[in-house]
C-alpha positions in Angstrom: 0.0 0.0 0.0 1.5 3.3 -1.0 2.0 5.6 1.9 5.1 7.7 1.7 5.3 8.3 5.4 5.4 4.6 6.2 7.8 3.7 3.4 10.5 6.0 4.9 12.6 4.5 7.7 11.9 6.4 10.9 15.6 6.9 11.5 16.0 8.7 8.2 13.5 11.4 9.0 16.2 13.1 10.9 18.4 13.1 7.8 16.0 14.3 5.1 12.8 15.7 6.6 12.0 18.3 9.3 9.5 15.9 11.0 10.8 13.2 13.4 7.8 10.9 13.4 9.0 8.5 16.0 9.5 11.3 18.5 6.2 12.8 17.5 4.5 9.4 17.8 5.8 8.9 21.3 5.0 12.4 22.4 1.4 12.3 21.0 0.8 8.9 22.5 1.8 9.9 26.0 -0.2 13.1 25.9 -3.1 11.5 24.2 -3.4 8.7 26.7 -3.2 11.1 29.7 -5.8 13.4 28.1 -8.1 10.6 27.3 -7.9 9.1 30.8 -8.4 12.4 32.5 -11.2 13.7 30.3 -12.5 11.2 27.7 -13.9 12.7 24.5 -17.6 12.4 23.9 -17.5 9.4 21.5 -20.0 6.7 20.6 -19.7 3.8 23.0 -18.4 1.5 20.3 -18.1 -1.8 22.1 -21.8 -1.8 23.0 -23.3 -0.4 19.9 -25.8 -2.9 18.5 -25.1 -1.8 14.9 -21.4 -2.9 15.2 -22.3 -6.0 17.1 -24.3 -7.1 14.1 -21.2 -6.7 11.9 -19.4 -9.3 14.1 -21.8 -12.0 13.0 -21.6 -11.2 9.3 -19.6 -13.6 7.1 -19.4 -10.9 4.4 -17.9 -8.4 6.8 -15.1 -10.8 7.8 -14.5 -11.8 4.2 -13.9 -8.1 3.4 -11.7 -7.7 6.5 -9.5 -10.7 5.4 -9.3 -9.2 2.0 -8.1 -5.9 3.5 -5.6 -7.3 5.9 -4.3 -10.3 3.9 -5.1 -10.3 0.2 -4.5 -6.7 -0.5 -1.1 -6.4 1.2 0.1 -9.5 -0.7 -1.0 -8.1 -4.0 0.5 -4.7 -3.2 3.8 -6.4 -2.3 3.9 -8.3 -5.6 2.8 -5.5 -7.8 5.2 -3.0 -6.2 8.0 -5.3 -7.4 6.6 -6.0 -10.8 5.2 -2.6 -12.0 7.6 -0.9 -14.3 7.0 2.8 -13.6 6.2 5.2 -10.8 3.0 6.3 -12.5 1.8 2.6 -12.7 2.4 2.2 -8.9 0.5 5.4 -8.3 -2.4 4.3 -10.5 -2.6 0.9 -8.7 -2.7 2.5 -5.3 -5.3 5.1 -6.2 -7.6 2.5 -7.8 -7.1 -0.2 -5.2 -7.6 2.0 -2.1 -10.7 3.7 -3.4 -12.1 0.3 -4.4 -11.5 -1.0 -0.9 -13.0 2.2 0.6 -16.1 1.7 -1.6 -16.4 -2.0 -0.6 -16.0 -1.0 3.0 -18.8 1.6 2.7 -21.0 -1.0 1.0 -20.4 -3.4 3.9 -21.3 -0.6 6.4 -24.5 0.3 4.5 -25.6 -3.3 4.2 -25.5 -3.4 8.1 -27.5 -0.2 8.5 -24.4 2.0 9.3 -23.7 5.4 7.9 -20.5 7.5 7.6 -21.0 8.8 11.1 -20.8 5.3 12.5 -17.4 4.9 10.8 -16.1 8.2 12.3 -16.7 10.5 9.3 -18.2 13.2 11.5 -17.2 16.4 13.3 -17.0 14.6 16.7 -16.1 16.8 19.6 -15.3 20.3 18.2 -13.6 21.5 21.4 -11.5 18.4 21.7 -10.6 18.5 18.0 -9.4 22.1 18.3 -7.3 21.4 21.4 -5.7 18.3 19.9 -5.1 20.2 16.6 -3.4 23.0 18.4 -1.1 20.7 20.4 -0.3 18.8 17.2 0.6 22.0 15.3 2.8 23.1 18.2 4.7 19.8 18.2 5.1 19.9 14.4 6.4 23.5 14.6 9.0 22.4 17.1 10.0 19.5 15.0 10.4 21.6 11.9 12.8 23.9 13.7 14.8 21.0 15.1 14.7 19.0 11.9 16.0 21.9 9.8 19.1 22.1 12.0 19.6 18.3 11.8 19.1 18.3 8.0 21.9 20.7 7.5 24.2 18.2 9.3 23.4 15.4 7.0 26.1 14.1 4.7 25.6 13.3 1.0 25.9 9.5 1.7 23.0 9.6 4.1 20.8 11.6 1.8 21.6 9.2 -1.1 20.7 6.2 1.0 17.4 7.7 2.0 16.6 8.5 -1.7 17.6 5.0 -2.9 15.2 3.3 -0.5 12.1 4.9 -2.0 13.3 5.9 -5.5 10.5 4.0 -7.2 7.9 5.9 -5.2 9.1 9.5 -5.2 7.7 12.0 -7.8 10.5 13.3 -10.0 8.8 14.8 -13.0 6.0 17.3 -13.3 3.4 14.7 -14.3 4.5 12.4 -11.4 4.1 15.3 -8.9 0.6 16.1 -10.2 -0.5 12.5 -9.8 1.2 12.2 -6.5 -1.1 14.8 -5.1 -4.0 12.4 -5.7 -2.0 9.6 -4.3 -1.2 11.4 -1.0 -4.8 12.6 -0.6 -6.2 9.1 -1.4 -3.9 7.5 1.3 -4.9 10.1 3.8 -8.7 9.7 3.3 -9.0 6.0 2.3 -6.5 4.5 4.7 -7.9 6.3 7.7 -11.4 5.2 6.7 -10.3 1.6 6.3 -7.8 1.1 9.2 -9.3 3.4 11.8 -13.0 3.7 10.7 -13.4 0.0 9.9 -10.7 -2.1 11.5 -10.2 -0.1 14.8 -14.0 0.0 15.4 -14.5 -3.7 14.4 -11.7 -5.1 16.7 -12.8 -2.7 19.5 -16.2 -4.4 19.3 -14.7 -7.9 19.0 -12.5 -7.6 22.1 -14.5 -5.1 24.1 -11.7 -2.6 24.4 -11.1 0.7 22.5 -7.4 0.6 23.2 -6.9 -3.1 22.2 -8.8 -2.3 19.0 -6.4 0.6 18.4 -3.3 -1.6 18.9 -4.6 -4.4 16.6 -5.5 -2.0 13.8 -2.1 -0.2 14.1 -0.2 -3.5 14.0 -2.2 -4.6 10.9 -1.4 -1.2 9.4 2.3 -1.9 10.0 2.2 -5.5 8.7 0.7 -4.1 5.5 4.1 -2.5 4.9 6.1 -5.6 5.7 8.0 -5.3 2.4 9.9 -2.5 4.1 11.4 -4.9 6.6 11.2 -4.7 10.4 11.9 -1.0 10.6 9.0 -0.3 8.1 6.6 -2.4 10.2 7.6 -0.6 13.4 7.4 2.9 11.9 4.1 2.2 10.2 2.6 0.8 13.4 3.7 3.8 15.4 2.0 6.1 12.9 -1.0 3.9 13.1 -1.1 4.4 16.9 -0.9 8.2 16.5 -3.8 8.3 14.0 -5.8 5.8 16.2 -5.3 8.0 19.3 -6.4 11.1 17.3 -9.6 9.2 16.4 -10.2 8.2 20.0 -9.5 11.7 21.4 -11.7 13.6 18.9 -14.3 11.0 18.0 -13.7 11.8 14.3 -11.5 10.6 11.5 -11.2 14.1 9.9 -8.2 15.4 11.8 -6.3 12.1 11.2 -7.2 12.2 7.5 -6.0 15.8 7.1 -2.7 15.1 9.0 -2.1 11.8 7.1 -2.7 13.3 3.7 -0.6 16.4 4.5 2.3 14.3 5.8 2.2 12.1 2.7 2.2 15.1 0.4 4.9 17.0 2.2 7.3 14.1 2.5 6.8 12.8 -1.0 7.4 16.2 -2.6 10.3 17.0 -0.3 12.1 13.8 -1.1 11.4 14.3 -4.8 13.1 17.7 -4.6 16.1 16.1 -2.8 16.4 13.4 -5.4 16.1 15.9 -8.3 18.7 18.3 -6.8 21.0 15.4 -6.2 20.7 14.2 -9.7 21.3 17.7 -11.1 24.4 18.0 -9.0 25.7 14.7 -10.1 25.1 15.5 -13.8 26.9 18.8 -13.4 29.9 17.4 -11.6 33.2 17.1 -13.4 34.1 13.6 -14.5 
């Protein structure tokens, strides 16, 4: 599944990007857990909602779930290795993720659920504003710190970071234009699928919001197993962050905006790094 944030090794964020997502994940997780315990958001009581309990007894819902967590990651892994161009990878991910989101919505509708039951709602406006403000403050700090660390990066580290995702980064004008759709698709569709569907479903199944969060985050990480152990860990951490945002606000919207923005920023930033590096190499004396 194409998600530029998860495809980058967490340790390389200090080298190339202003945002250190591992630090941000830990900080948000700690603050989010404390805030949730002290003053829980006004959210639907998911484990006891009859509409979600009905989903648990639906073979169709579990077939879709298995498709999402087993079949799709395997196909994504194989196609990522076989597709010949970056634009083909982009097209596959846009089509596949919207198809999965449509199938998910169909499953929800067939069990009497609407978008609000999945988390596509405003939730708690006050809590959303507070969490968004804290999030922006943390990101601002990371931008300042990250810029200083970026200046210390040596060319070998930058080259290594680019090589790890060279098939995914947008280098040409047409790739950058399509990548905007890729980034926004991942932000909206993946949050809808992994938080709106999986996190809610497993919260109902085990009777715990937090266990549901962890299970969905781990599955989100496993979907990026082709990145190796570091990719699974970094993706799972990000999944925890987005899951906590969902629990704190009662809405997927903030997580979708953040997810899409991170994808877009990181992809375009790495594309600029790769392009500048190529130009410097081309202009260097032989």
